[in-house]
N, CA and C atoms as a LAMMPS dump frame, in Angstrom:
ITEM: TIMESTEP
0
ITEM: NUMBER OF ATOMS
294
ITEM: BOX BOUNDS ff ff ff
-5.0000000000000000e+02 5.0000000000000000e+02
-5.0000000000000000e+02 5.0000000000000000e+02
-5.0000000000000000e+02 5.0000000000000000e+02
ITEM: ATOMS id mol type element x y z
1 1 1 N -3.174 20.288 15.925
2 1 2 C -4.189 19.312 16.355
3 1 3 C -3.771 18.765 17.701
4 2 1 N -4.715 18.701 18.585
5 2 2 C -4.443 18.092 19.882
6 2 3 C -5.275 16.82 20.002
7 3 1 N -4.78 15.855 20.756
8 3 2 C -5.525 14.605 20.921
9 3 3 C -6.929 14.827 21.5
10 4 1 N -7.129 15.924 22.211
11 4 2 C -8.445 16.205 22.787
12 4 3 C -9.483 16.496 21.709
13 5 1 N -9.054 16.884 20.511
14 5 2 C -10.005 17.185 19.442
15 5 3 C -10.398 15.937 18.646
16 6 1 N -9.742 14.82 18.935
17 6 2 C -10.068 13.572 18.248
18 6 3 C -11.298 12.928 18.877
19 7 1 N -12.036 12.16 18.118
20 7 2 C -13.171 11.432 18.702
21 7 3 C -12.669 10.483 19.795
22 8 1 N -13.467 10.262 20.829
23 8 2 C -13.034 9.388 21.931
24 8 3 C -12.696 7.967 21.475
25 9 1 N -13.266 7.537 20.373
26 9 2 C -13.001 6.176 19.897
27 9 3 C -11.616 6.036 19.263
28 10 1 N -10.942 7.152 18.985
29 10 2 C -9.599 7.102 18.403
30 10 3 C -8.596 7.037 19.548
31 11 1 N -8.135 5.824 19.813
32 11 2 C -7.178 5.603 20.894
33 11 3 C -5.844 5.143 20.32
34 12 1 N -4.806 5.265 21.122
35 12 2 C -3.482 4.83 20.701
36 12 3 C -3.509 3.352 20.314
37 13 1 N -4.14 2.539 21.129
38 13 2 C -4.196 1.092 20.864
39 13 3 C -4.897 0.788 19.536
40 14 1 N -5.993 1.451 19.278
41 14 2 C -6.733 1.205 18.03
42 14 3 C -5.943 1.658 16.811
43 15 1 N -5.275 2.782 16.912
44 15 2 C -4.485 3.273 15.787
45 15 3 C -3.285 2.353 15.538
46 16 1 N -2.683 1.846 16.611
47 16 2 C -1.576 0.907 16.461
48 16 3 C -2.049 -0.395 15.799
49 17 1 N -3.248 -0.845 16.134
50 17 2 C -3.796 -2.04 15.496
51 17 3 C -4.049 -1.796 14.009
52 18 1 N -4.567 -0.617 13.677
53 18 2 C -4.76 -0.256 12.262
54 18 3 C -3.425 -0.258 11.519
55 19 1 N -2.413 0.283 12.153
56 19 2 C -1.096 0.339 11.541
57 19 3 C -0.541 -1.062 11.31
58 20 1 N -0.713 -1.944 12.27
59 20 2 C -0.238 -3.321 12.128
60 20 3 C -0.984 -4.041 11.001
61 21 1 N -2.28 -3.836 10.921
62 21 2 C -3.066 -4.458 9.845
63 21 3 C -2.637 -3.91 8.492
64 22 1 N -2.356 -2.624 8.442
65 22 2 C -1.919 -2.012 7.195
66 22 3 C -0.535 -2.519 6.793
67 23 1 N 0.328 -2.779 7.765
68 23 2 C 1.645 -3.351 7.483
69 23 3 C 1.491 -4.717 6.831
70 24 1 N 0.567 -5.521 7.331
71 24 2 C 0.303 -6.834 6.732
72 24 3 C -0.212 -6.679 5.305
73 25 1 N -1.055 -5.697 5.077
74 25 2 C -1.581 -5.437 3.73
75 25 3 C -0.453 -5.012 2.779
76 26 1 N 0.439 -4.172 3.281
77 26 2 C 1.58 -3.746 2.467
78 26 3 C 2.446 -4.938 2.077
79 27 1 N 2.663 -5.853 3.002
80 27 2 C 3.464 -7.046 2.705
81 27 3 C 2.798 -7.885 1.622
82 28 1 N 1.494 -8.052 1.704
83 28 2 C 0.761 -8.8 0.69
84 28 3 C 0.885 -8.13 -0.678
85 29 1 N 0.735 -6.826 -0.717
86 29 2 C 0.848 -6.096 -1.981
87 29 3 C 2.257 -6.216 -2.562
88 30 1 N 3.268 -6.158 -1.699
89 30 2 C 4.646 -6.332 -2.17
90 30 3 C 4.855 -7.731 -2.754
91 31 1 N 4.229 -8.735 -2.149
92 31 2 C 4.328 -10.099 -2.665
93 31 3 C 3.666 -10.212 -4.039
94 32 1 N 2.526 -9.579 -4.188
95 32 2 C 1.828 -9.595 -5.48
96 32 3 C 2.704 -8.937 -6.543
97 33 1 N 3.274 -7.792 -6.22
98 33 2 C 4.135 -7.077 -7.165
99 33 3 C 5.364 -7.923 -7.508
100 34 1 N 5.984 -8.523 -6.506
101 34 2 C 7.175 -9.358 -6.736
102 34 3 C 6.841 -10.565 -7.606
103 35 1 N 5.656 -11.128 -7.418
104 35 2 C 5.24 -12.279 -8.237
105 35 3 C 5.175 -11.878 -9.708
106 36 1 N 4.579 -10.723 -9.997
107 36 2 C 4.497 -10.257 -11.383
108 36 3 C 5.881 -9.915 -11.931
109 37 1 N 6.714 -9.262 -11.122
110 37 2 C 8.07 -8.927 -11.575
111 37 3 C 8.847 -10.194 -11.921
112 38 1 N 8.687 -11.215 -11.1
113 38 2 C 9.361 -12.482 -11.361
114 38 3 C 8.809 -13.193 -12.58
115 39 1 N 7.504 -13.199 -12.709
116 39 2 C 6.854 -13.892 -13.827
117 39 3 C 7.226 -13.266 -15.166
118 40 1 N 7.206 -11.94 -15.22
119 40 2 C 7.483 -11.241 -16.476
120 40 3 C 8.947 -10.813 -16.612
121 41 1 N 9.722 -10.961 -15.548
122 41 2 C 11.132 -10.542 -15.551
123 41 3 C 11.278 -9.129 -16.114
124 42 1 N 10.384 -8.266 -15.666
125 42 2 C 10.388 -6.881 -16.128
126 42 3 C 9.65 -6.014 -15.121
127 43 1 N 9.635 -4.739 -15.416
128 43 2 C 8.848 -3.812 -14.604
129 43 3 C 7.447 -3.707 -15.201
130 44 1 N 6.543 -3.129 -14.448
131 44 2 C 5.189 -2.899 -14.956
132 44 3 C 5.231 -1.989 -16.18
133 45 1 N 6.081 -0.99 -16.136
134 45 2 C 6.21 -0.071 -17.267
135 45 3 C 6.653 -0.818 -18.529
136 46 1 N 7.607 -1.707 -18.374
137 46 2 C 8.085 -2.487 -19.52
138 46 3 C 6.986 -3.407 -20.058
139 47 1 N 6.215 -3.994 -19.148
140 47 2 C 5.102 -4.851 -19.574
141 47 3 C 4.087 -4.03 -20.367
142 48 1 N 3.744 -2.861 -19.845
143 48 2 C 2.787 -2.003 -20.545
144 48 3 C 3.316 -1.565 -21.912
145 49 1 N 4.602 -1.296 -21.992
146 49 2 C 5.205 -0.93 -23.286
147 49 3 C 5.117 -2.104 -24.261
148 50 1 N 5.392 -3.31 -23.766
149 50 2 C 5.289 -4.495 -24.611
150 50 3 C 3.87 -4.73 -25.097
151 51 1 N 2.907 -4.48 -24.229
152 51 2 C 1.503 -4.621 -24.628
153 51 3 C 1.127 -3.564 -25.661
154 52 1 N 1.558 -2.341 -25.429
155 52 2 C 1.225 -1.253 -26.357
156 52 3 C 1.834 -1.495 -27.737
157 53 1 N 3.012 -2.1 -27.746
158 53 2 C 3.688 -2.376 -29.02
159 53 3 C 3.238 -3.716 -29.622
160 54 1 N 2.294 -4.358 -28.947
161 54 2 C 1.769 -5.656 -29.397
162 54 3 C 2.858 -6.715 -29.514
163 55 1 N 3.829 -6.626 -28.593
164 55 2 C 4.906 -7.608 -28.551
165 55 3 C 4.547 -8.786 -27.65
166 56 1 N 3.477 -8.645 -26.894
167 56 2 C 3.03 -9.681 -25.957
168 56 3 C 1.582 -10.03 -26.258
169 57 1 N 1.208 -11.278 -26.019
170 57 2 C -0.211 -11.625 -26.175
171 57 3 C -1.036 -10.894 -25.116
172 58 1 N -2.186 -10.405 -25.527
173 58 2 C -3.019 -9.641 -24.593
174 58 3 C -3.483 -10.48 -23.405
175 59 1 N -3.763 -11.732 -23.662
176 59 2 C -4.24 -12.593 -22.569
177 59 3 C -3.131 -13.556 -22.202
178 60 1 N -2.709 -13.629 -20.969
179 60 2 C -3.231 -12.956 -19.779
180 60 3 C -2.484 -11.677 -19.414
181 61 1 N -1.546 -11.243 -20.25
182 61 2 C -0.7 -10.102 -19.878
183 61 3 C -1.511 -8.845 -19.579
184 62 1 N -2.571 -8.602 -20.337
185 62 2 C -3.394 -7.407 -20.114
186 62 3 C -4.031 -7.44 -18.73
187 63 1 N -4.62 -8.57 -18.391
188 63 2 C -5.245 -8.711 -17.079
189 63 3 C -4.209 -8.599 -15.959
190 64 1 N -3.042 -9.211 -16.181
191 64 2 C -1.978 -9.129 -15.182
192 64 3 C -1.506 -7.689 -14.999
193 65 1 N -1.403 -6.95 -16.101
194 65 2 C -0.972 -5.549 -16.01
195 65 3 C -1.962 -4.727 -15.185
196 66 1 N -3.238 -5.02 -15.347
197 66 2 C -4.256 -4.305 -14.561
198 66 3 C -4.114 -4.646 -13.075
199 67 1 N -3.999 -5.941 -12.778
200 67 2 C -3.865 -6.362 -11.374
201 67 3 C -2.567 -5.821 -10.77
202 68 1 N -1.495 -5.892 -11.524
203 68 2 C -0.203 -5.39 -11.073
204 68 3 C -0.279 -3.892 -10.809
205 69 1 N -0.864 -3.15 -11.724
206 69 2 C -1.019 -1.705 -11.55
207 69 3 C -1.872 -1.359 -10.345
208 70 1 N -2.928 -2.135 -10.133
209 70 2 C -3.771 -1.912 -8.953
210 70 3 C -2.977 -2.141 -7.674
211 71 1 N -2.138 -3.181 -7.665
212 71 2 C -1.325 -3.465 -6.473
213 71 3 C -0.34 -2.325 -6.217
214 72 1 N 0.265 -1.807 -7.275
215 72 2 C 1.205 -0.685 -7.138
216 72 3 C 0.479 0.54 -6.58
217 73 1 N -0.687 0.845 -7.122
218 73 2 C -1.47 1.997 -6.646
219 73 3 C -1.9 1.824 -5.193
220 74 1 N -2.373 0.622 -4.871
221 74 2 C -2.822 0.363 -3.499
222 74 3 C -1.66 0.427 -2.515
223 75 1 N -0.473 -0.028 -2.934
224 75 2 C 0.691 0.05 -2.064
225 75 3 C 1.048 1.511 -1.795
226 76 1 N 1.006 2.34 -2.813
227 76 2 C 1.297 3.769 -2.615
228 76 3 C 0.3 4.404 -1.647
229 77 1 N -0.981 4.054 -1.79
230 77 2 C -1.996 4.582 -0.878
231 77 3 C -1.77 4.067 0.544
232 78 1 N -1.407 2.803 0.671
233 78 2 C -1.155 2.228 1.994
234 78 3 C 0.044 2.898 2.652
235 79 1 N 1.076 3.196 1.865
236 79 2 C 2.255 3.855 2.418
237 79 3 C 1.928 5.266 2.89
238 80 1 N 1.104 5.971 2.146
239 80 2 C 0.681 7.301 2.581
240 80 3 C -0.145 7.201 3.865
241 81 1 N -1.073 6.267 3.891
242 81 2 C -1.894 6.07 5.087
243 81 3 C -1.023 5.695 6.278
244 82 1 N -0.02 4.85 6.036
245 82 2 C 0.886 4.443 7.114
246 82 3 C 1.636 5.652 7.682
247 83 1 N 2.023 6.586 6.828
248 83 2 C 2.72 7.774 7.325
249 83 3 C 1.786 8.644 8.167
250 84 1 N 0.523 8.712 7.782
251 84 2 C -0.457 9.468 8.572
252 84 3 C -0.691 8.78 9.913
253 85 1 N -0.791 7.463 9.897
254 85 2 C -0.975 6.718 11.145
255 85 3 C 0.24 6.88 12.06
256 86 1 N 1.445 6.89 11.492
257 86 2 C 2.657 7.07 12.302
258 86 3 C 2.635 8.441 12.971
259 87 1 N 2.205 9.449 12.219
260 87 2 C 2.094 10.787 12.788
261 87 3 C 1.076 10.803 13.933
262 88 1 N -0.055 10.152 13.712
263 88 2 C -1.106 10.113 14.726
264 88 3 C -0.65 9.329 15.961
265 89 1 N 0.041 8.231 15.755
266 89 2 C 0.573 7.444 16.881
267 89 3 C 1.53 8.304 17.7
268 90 1 N 2.409 9.034 17.029
269 90 2 C 3.352 9.915 17.726
270 90 3 C 2.608 10.97 18.537
271 91 1 N 1.578 11.548 17.948
272 91 2 C 0.768 12.544 18.648
273 91 3 C 0.12 11.934 19.895
274 92 1 N -0.464 10.761 19.727
275 92 2 C -1.143 10.119 20.861
276 92 3 C -0.164 9.689 21.94
277 93 1 N 1.024 9.243 21.558
278 93 2 C 2.036 8.86 22.549
279 93 3 C 2.507 10.062 23.354
280 94 1 N 2.69 11.191 22.665
281 94 2 C 3.111 12.411 23.372
282 94 3 C 2.046 12.869 24.358
283 95 1 N 0.785 12.691 23.984
284 95 2 C -0.277 13.158 24.875
285 95 3 C -0.434 12.254 26.093
286 96 1 N -0.122 10.968 25.93
287 96 2 C -0.242 10.064 27.076
288 96 3 C 0.957 10.192 28.008
289 97 1 N 2.096 10.653 27.486
290 97 2 C 3.276 10.808 28.339
291 97 3 C 3.317 12.164 29.037
292 98 1 N 2.407 13.075 28.643
293 98 2 C 2.374 14.406 29.249
294 98 3 C 1.619 14.418 30.543
């Protein structure tokens, strides 16, 4: 892929701004995950096991497990997107220095 094949609206500055916004989103997701880890003093897997074994009350643990799982999934997606953006930033930087 060469930068010339990208749409003109895809610029180094815009991609860097997307990356910075995504970094902020990742930090928020990490805070959400840490809050649940602290509250339950366990991992999401352990919480789900406790729910499945009916060792924990469903409310609010069930809702928290859903929100926690969503945060974990969204963080993984954000990290993948961040790696793609890093690759694109590197490509655009090389093309501007050539």
